[in-house]
N, C-alpha and C positions, 0 to 999 in steps of 0.2 A: 447816731452821729455819722455824717458822711465820711467815707474813707478818703484819704488823701490820694491825689493822682500819682501814679507810679511813673518814673522816668524810664523810658525804653533805653535811653543812653546809659543810665546808671545800671540797669539790669544787664545790658550787654557787657559793660565794663566789669561788673562783679562776676559774671559768668566767665569772661575771658580771664580775669585774675584768678578765679577759683580753679579753672582747668589748668592754667599755667602753674599755679601754686601747687597743685597735686603733682604735676609732672616734676617740678623742681624738688618737692619733698621726696618723691620716690627716688630721684637721682641722688639727692643728698643722703638718704638712708642707705642706698646701695653703696655710695662712695664711702660712707662711714663704716659699714660692715666690712667692706674690702680692706679699708685702711687698718681697722682694728685687727682683722685677721692676719694681715701682713705683718703688723708690729709684733704680735704675740708669737706668730710662727717664726719670725726672725730670732726672738728670744729663745724659743725652744731649740732651734737649730744651733744657735751659739752654745747653749748649755750642753746639748748632746755631743757636739764636736769636741768641746773642751773636756767634757767628762770622759769620753772615750779615749782621748789622748792621755789624760791624767791616769786613767785606769791602767793603760799599758805601761806607764812609767812606774806606777805603784806595784805592779806585779813583781818587780825586782827589788822593791824596798821591803825589808823585813823588820829592821829595828825602828824604835820610835824616832831616833835621830834622822834616819834615812827617810822615814815618812814625812817628818817635819820639813826636810830640805825639799822634797818633791812638792809638798803643799805650798811652800813659800814661792814656788815658781808659777802658781796659778794666778794669771794676770788679767782675768776678765774684770773690767771696771765695775767696782762695787760688789762683785760676787764673792761668795764664800764657798769653802769646801770642807767636807768631813769624811773621815774614814771610820767604819764600824767593824767590829769583830763579828763572828758568826752569831753571837747572842744579841747583837744590836747595841752593844756598848760603844761609846765614842773612844777611839784609840788615837785620834789625831784630827786637828782642824786648823784651817788658816785663820789669819787675824780677823777677817770679816765673817768667818764662819761662826764666831762666837755671838755675832749680832743676830743671827737667824734664830727663829723659834726652834725649840727642841722637838725632835720627832724620832721615830724608830723606823728602820727599813721595812718592817712588817706593815707600816702604813702605806708603803708604796708598792710592795710586791705582794703577790698572792701567797696563800699558805703553802702552796706546793714548792715555792722557791725559798721561803724564809721560815725558819722555825723560831717563833717568838715565844718566849716564856711568859711575857707580861701581858700585853694587849693582843686580842685576836686580830689577825691580818685582814686588810681590806682589799677586795678585788678591784683592780683598776682596769678599765676597758682598753686603754692604750698599752700595748705590749705587756700583758700581765705576767709573762714567764721569764723574760730575760732582763728587761729594763722597764722603767716607767717614770711618768711625770706625776707630780703631786703639787697641790696648791695649799699654802699655809698662810696664816695671818698671825702676826706677832701681837704683843700686848698693846701697842699703840695703834693697831689697825692697819699696818703696812702689810701688803700682800707680798709673798715670796713664791717664786717658781722654783721647784725642785726637780732635778733629774738624777735618778739613782740607778746604779747598775752593779752587778756582782763582780767580785775579783777572786781569782784563784778558785773558780768553780764553786763559788758560794761561801768560801772560807772567810772572806771579808767583803765589805761593801763600800762603794764610794758614792757620794752625793754632791752634786754641784748646785748651789743655791744663788738665786739672783733676786734682789728686791725689785718689785714692779711699780714703785712709786713714781718714777720718772715716766715710765711708759703709760701708767694710768693717767698722769697729768696731761701727757701729750694727747692721749686718746680723748680725754674729757674736753681739752681745748679744741680739738678737731670737731668734736660733737657740737660744741657751742658755736663754732664757726659755721658748721653746716646748718644749724638752726637759724643763725643770723642771716645766712645767705638765702635760705628758704623764705624767711619772713620778708627780707628786703626784696627778693625777686618777685614774690607775690604782690607786694605793695607797688613795686615799679611796674609790673605788667598790668596791674589794675589801673594805675594812672595812665599808662600808655594806651590801654584798651579804652579808657574813657575819652582820651584825646582822639583816638582813631574813630570811635563811635560818634563823637561830636562832629568830626569832619565828614564822616560818611552820612550821617543823618541830618546834615545841614539843609539839604533840599527838603527833607520832611518838615523841618522846623519852618522853612519858608512857606511850604504848602499849608501848614497849620496856621501860620500867621495870616496868610492870604485868605484862607477859608474863614477865619474869625473876623477879618476886616471887610468881608464882602457885604455890600449893601444889597438891598432888594433889586437894584438894577443890574447886579452881577457884572459890573463894569471893570472891576480890577482883575488882574491876572497874577498867578503865582509862579515863581521861578523864572529862570532865564531861557528855558526851553532850548538848551544847546544840544540835547539828544546825545550826550556823551555816555551815559550809562542808564541802568534801569530806573534810578530815581529821577533823572532828568526826563526820561520818557514818561514816567508817571506824572511829572509836572506838566508835560505837554498834553497828556491825555486829560489831566484835570482841567487845564485851560480850555480844551475842546469841549469838555462837559459844561464848563461855565458859559462858553459861548452858546451852546445849545440851550442851556437854561435861560440865558439872557434873551435869546430869540423867542423861546417859548413864553417867557414872562411878558415880553413886549407884545407878542401876538395876543396873549390873554388879556393884557391891559387894554389894547385897542379893541378887542372883541367885546370886553365888558363895557367899555365906554360907548361903543356903537350900539350895543344891545340896549343899554340903558336909555340912550337917546331915542332909538326907534320905538321902544316901549312907552317912553314918556310922552311922545307926540300923540299917539292915539288916545292914551289915557287923559291927556289934557283936553283933547277935543271932546271926548265922551263926557268928561266932567263939566265942561262949559255948556254942552247941549242939555245935560240934566238940569243945570241951573236955569237955563231958558225954559225948560219944561216945567220947572217949579213955579214959574210965573205964567201959568196957563191962562189966567184971566186977561193977560195983555197980548196974547198971541191969537192969530186967526187959525183956522183949520189947516190952511195950506202951509203956513210957517211951522206949525206943529208937526205936520207930516214930514216936511223937509228936515226938520231937526232930528226927528226919530230916524229917518233914513240915513242921515249922516252919521249918527251915533252907531247905528247898526253896521254901516260900512266900516267904520273904524274898529268896531269890535271884531268883525270878520278879519280885518287886516292884522289885528293883534293876535287872533287865534292862529292865522297862518304863520305869523312870525314865531309864536311859541312852538308850533309844530315843527317848523324848520330848525329852531334851536334844539329841540329834542332829537331830531335826526342827527344834527352835528354832534351833540353830546354822546349819543350812542356810538357814532363812528369814532369819536376820540377815545371812548372807553374801550374800544376794540370788541364790541359785542358781535359775535359771529353771525353770519347769514344762515338762514335755513335754505340750503342749496338743494335745487332739484332741476330737472330738465325743463327749460322754458322756451317756448316757441316765440322768438323775438318778433317774427312777422305778425303773429296774432296780437301781441301786445301793441305793436305799431298801429294795426288796423283799429283796435279798440280806442286808442288815444285820438286818432284822426276822426273816428266817428263821433266821439264826444266833443271835440273842438269844432266840428262843422256847425254846431248849434250856437257857438259863441263868436264865430268868425263874422266880422261885419261886412266889409266890402273887399277884403283881401281874397286872393285866389289860392287855396291850399290844394296842392297836387302831389300825387305819388308818381314819380317819373320811372324809376326802376325799382323792381320789387322781387326779392328772392327769398324763399323760405329758409330760415336759419334757426338752429337750436343752440342755446347756450346753457351753461350751468349757473344757477343763481336764484335770486328772489324775484318773483314775478311782480310783486307790488313795488319793489324798489326800482326795477327796470322800467316799469310803467311811469313812475315818478320822474325818472331820468328823461324819458322821451317827452313827457308832458312839459317839463321845464324848458327843454330846447324849443319845442314847437310854440309854447306860450310866449317865450321871448321873441321868437321870429315874427309871430303875428303881431305882438304888441308894438314892435318898432318898425313895422312895415305899413306904409301908407295905403289908402284905399286904391283898389284896382291894380295893385302890384302883386307879385307872385311870391309864394312860399312853397318850395319844392322839397320833396323827401326822397332819398335813395336808400335802399337796404340791399346790400350785396355781400357775398362771401369772397374774400380774397386771401388766398394762401392760409386757409383754415382760421381765418379771422373774420368775424362779422363786422361790417363797416356800415355805419349809419351816418348819412350826411343830411343835414338840414340847412338849406340855403334860402336866404331872403334877399330882397332887393330894397331893403329899408335904408335907415340913416347911416348905418355903418359905424365903425369905431376907429379912432386914431391909434397909432402905434403905442403911445403912452397908455391909452385906455386898455389896450390888449394886455399889457404887462400886469395891470392890476385887476383884470377882469375876474380872476378866480380868487381874489382876496375877499374875505368875509366882510359884508356891508359896504363893499366898494361899488360905487355907482358913478358912471360918467355924467357930465353935466347935461348932455343931450338926453340921456336916459331919464334923468330926474325931471326934465322938462316935459317929456312925453308921458311918463308914468310916475306920478307923485306918490302913488301908494305902494311902490316896490320896496323891497327890504334889502336887496343886494346880497341875498343868500342863495339865490337859485343856482348860479353857475358853480359856486363852491360845493353845494350839495350834489350837483351833477357830476363833478369831478370825483367826489368821495364815492359815489355809487359806482362809477366806472372803475375806480381803483379797487374797490371791494370785489369786483368781478374780474380782477386781473387785467383791466383795460385802461384806456386813456381817453381824454377829451382834448381836442385842439380847436383853436379858433383862428380863422383868417378873415381879415376884414379891411375895407377901405371906406373912408368917409364919403358918404353919398352914393356908394356903390353896393352896399349890403354886406352881410356877414355870412360865413359858412362855418357851421359847427360839425366836427367830424368825431364820431365815437368809434373806437375799435375795441372789441371784446373777443377773446378766443372762443371758438365754437366747440361743442362737445359731441356733435354728430350731425347727420344730414336729415333734414325733414323730408317726408314723403309728400309729393304733390298729388 
């Protein structure tokens, strides 16, 4: 079963809410503990101060009447008071004192301070020798806070008692408020975090919608590209990527269409010639030979086209060259020697010649020179010149191939290096061309870190200039 997609906006909101909730919870717990401690400390201080004051007055009271009069003046709200003899028996108590649960002083003091004949004394950590606090619970579950201290050097004992029901309710209410604040704060921060994440991630949503809505033409763009923050710059970068993909797709589409057209033409001619050859009884020897020659020529053209396509495919795939030191002058001489056998009435001359060494692939460099010279010869009329120069200029090998042929217009120069592009006059002169020669020449030059440039005028000829960095100096 496929998992449901997770919302980044929701995850950010939940994380924001969880972190804020933890912070609010910690603050609430700390506030609750401080508040509770302050409330109970206030009770303890009030009991101790009142008990010490009453103990001073009870030191002068000896008779039960005197003790009752002193106890009647104990005016802590809701508190009670008791006086014990040395044995722990109650010898006097206030009106509220009767409401408190029964206890003996030995439950408050240590055995060293009180001699209890009944129950064993309990050691209290807080002030175990002179005075102490104790916590009691009555029959209905109400907690009482007790502070007891000796009178007359331990001959009697006084205890002040205060019910904690009001304080406990106040502390419990405060705890509920803290829990409510923590929950409400977490929920509120989660909602606020969701809204903030929604606003912050809006460009991402636009990018996602734009990416999902893209057609194969890559014509749509995402975002407003205002470059205000990182997400807007991401949208701008995404749009630049779409533009690059669009250009690449259009180039690939044109390349595929042109390649299909160029391959279909020789295949159609070969197929038609084979059909003619199938009717051999209707053909004479001369017609049959012409048909075979035409089919053979178209097969060679298709083979050249496929070889050129493979060269372009390797270059587009980034297949590295087998680099080594190549004497470019020797490569040039080999190509000129081979072409002298195919030159018709044109004059092929090397005007300036300088030994130069470059780093690269000798076969690819030979193909580069062959393409330029073949084009120059092909579009140059009989009895006209094709000249070649090879020099070194500022550590750069410069190869110039100039012809005095038909030339090219400025618009043709702009498209000369596009794949399968052929000017109208070029098609008229060489119907068997493929329009891949100059693009391959430029790719070879770029693979060797160089460039190819064309300058031309209609009716005046064309000059192709190749520049490739040298790797050393050749010995003459």
